[in-house]
Each structure stands twice: as C-alpha cells, then as structure tokens.
N, C-alpha and C positions, 0 to 999 in steps of 0.2 A: 532506520535507527536500530542498532544492535541492542538486544535486551541486556547482554552482559555489560556493555558500556553504560547503559542507562542505570543498571543496578549499581555499578561502581560509583556513578555520579550520585545516586540516591544515598548510598552509605556515606559518601564524602560530605554531602549536604547535611545529613543527620549528625555527623560528627561535628561539623561547624556549628550547628544550632546547639548541640549539647555543650560545646565549649562556651558559646555565648551565654547560655542559661546558667552554667556553673559560675562564670565570671559575674553575672548579675546577682547571684545569690550572695556573693561577697560584697558587692557594691551597694545594694539596697539598704542595708543597715546604716551605712555612712550617709546616704542621702536622707534617710529618716531622721538621723541625729541632727543634720544640718537644717532641716525644715523648721520654720518658726510656727507655722500654722498647724494646729492639732489635727485638722482635717487632712492636710497633706502628709503629715507624719504617719497618721493612721493608714492613709492610702498606700504609702510606701511599705508599711509593715504588712498590710493585707496582701499586697502584690508579692512580697517576699514569700509568703506562705504559698501563694498561687504558683510562683516560679519554682518552688521546691516540688510542687505537683507536676509541673512541666518536665522537670528533670526525671521524675519517676516514670512519667509516660514514655519519654524517650528511652529510658533504660528498658522498659517493657518491649518497645519496638526492637531495640538492639538484641535483646534476649531471643525474641522470635526469629530474628535473622541469623542468630548464631554469631553475632559480631560483638566486638568490644567498642564501647562508646568513646574511647580515648584515641589519641594519636594526631589530633589536629587542634591548633589554636585559632580561634576566631579573631582575626586582626581587626575586623570591622567593629566588633563589640568592644575590643580593647581600646580603640580610638574613641568610641562613643563614651565609654566609661571615663576615659582620660578627660574628655570635655566636661563631663559631669563633675569630676574632681576639681577642675578649674572653676566651675560655678560655685562649688562649696568654698573654695579659697578666696573668692572675691569679697571685697569689703563693701557689700551692699547693705542697705537697710533691710530689715527682716522680710518685708513683703516683696521687695524687689528680688531678694535672693530666692524667695519661694518661686517667683516667676521664672528665674533662671533655672531652678531645679526642675520645674514643670517642663520647660523647653528641652532640657537635657533628657528628661524621662520620655517625652514624646518622640524625640529622635530615636531613642532605643525601641520604643513600641513600633514605630514605622519600619525600622530595620527588621524587627521580629515578624511583623505582619507580612512583609515581603518574603522573608525566609520561609515561614510556615506555609504561605500560599504556594510557593514554588515546590517545596518538598511534598506537600499534599498532592499537587498535580502529578508529580513523578510517581508517587505511591499509587495513584489511580491508574496510571499507564501500566504499572507493573502488576496490577491486580491485588495489591496489598490492602484488602478491605478493612482489616482490623486497624492497621496503621492509619488509613484514611480517616477513620472515625476518630481516633485519638488525636491526630494532627489537626483535624477540623475543630475538635473541641478546644484545643489550645489556641488555634487561630481566632476563634470567636472570643475567647477570654482576653486575648491581646487587643482585639478591636474594642471590647468593652472598656478595658483599662484606658485606652487612648481617648475614648469618649468621656470618661470620668475626668481625665486630666484636662481636656478641653473645657468642660463645665467648670472645673475648679479655676482654671486660668481666667475664664470669662467672669467669674464671681469677684475677681480682684478689681477694685474700682480706683481710678486715678482722680484725685481732687487737689485743689489749691491748698498749699501748706499754710498754716496760721502763724508760723513763727515770724517775728518782726524782722530778724536779720535775713530772712529769705522770703520776702513777700510774694515773689513771682515763681518760686520753685514749685515743682510738682512733687507731691508725696503719694506714694502708693499705699493703700490700706485695704484691708479685707472688707468686702461689702457684707453688711448684716442683712441677710435676706429672710 
C-alpha cells in the first residue's frame, strides 16, 4: 500500500465527512422543529451543538494537514437528509412522526459511525496521532447519540386507541416512565 495514495484517500474521506457534517448542521434545526416530543427536540438541538464541534475538530485536522476542508459533496448524507425531509413532510400523528424522525436520525448516525471508524483507521495507519484522538472522540459521540435515539424510540409505546370511530386502530403515544 502506497503511503501517498493512502494519504490522498484520507484527505478525500475527511472532505466527505466534513461535507456530511456541514449538511447536518443545516438539517438538524429542521428536524428539531418537526419533532413533537420535547425530549426529541432537545436531543436534536443538543446534537446540533455537538455536530458544530465535530466540524471544528475536522477543521483542526485539515489545518494540521495544510489542506482545505472543501471540494467534495457527500452524496450519501445528501440522500439521508432528503429521507429525513420526507419524514418531516409526512402527515403522521405527532408520535408516529417522531418515530420516523428517530429512524432518519439513526440512519445518519450509522453512516457517520461507519465514516469515522474508517477514517480513524486510516489516520492510525498514517501515524496521525492527534487526528486519531479527535476522530475517536467524535466516533464515541456518534455512538452515544445512536444509543440515545434507540432509548428514545424504545420509550414510545403502542396502545389501543380509545376513539369510537377507530376501535381497533393503534395509536402511538409517548410512554411516561
């Protein structure tokens, strides 16, 4: 494996993640606005601030490499955000929409977990110790966010709806724990 090719791949992957994170900074406020659950809305707002920190870490890595973080658009994240926008636009009951938003957000987190895991492994091969630490920190935060989303999704309970006109319909409501 040639070091110069590996470094080119590393920079390319970093640019992809940078594009993904900057797209997410624009999308998270829309997801927060669409959430009916205060807990979900707060989680999106918290992750927005965390994502801004991810962008700053990436900029720090680019500066150390003498590279610019621009020049590549992450089409994967673009597609995931488009799916999230579709969930926002659906005419679901509030709690069902929250489930759809959680699903869209978890797909984003899984994409980021894969991307950060890969780029951190490349940084290790290149001996980029400071970058490995920063990328590892972000990777752990992405995993924690995914776990929080799973917990939130699990806290939504499905029960029989009490309305007379829909006696057998299922209604999703937030569980009071």
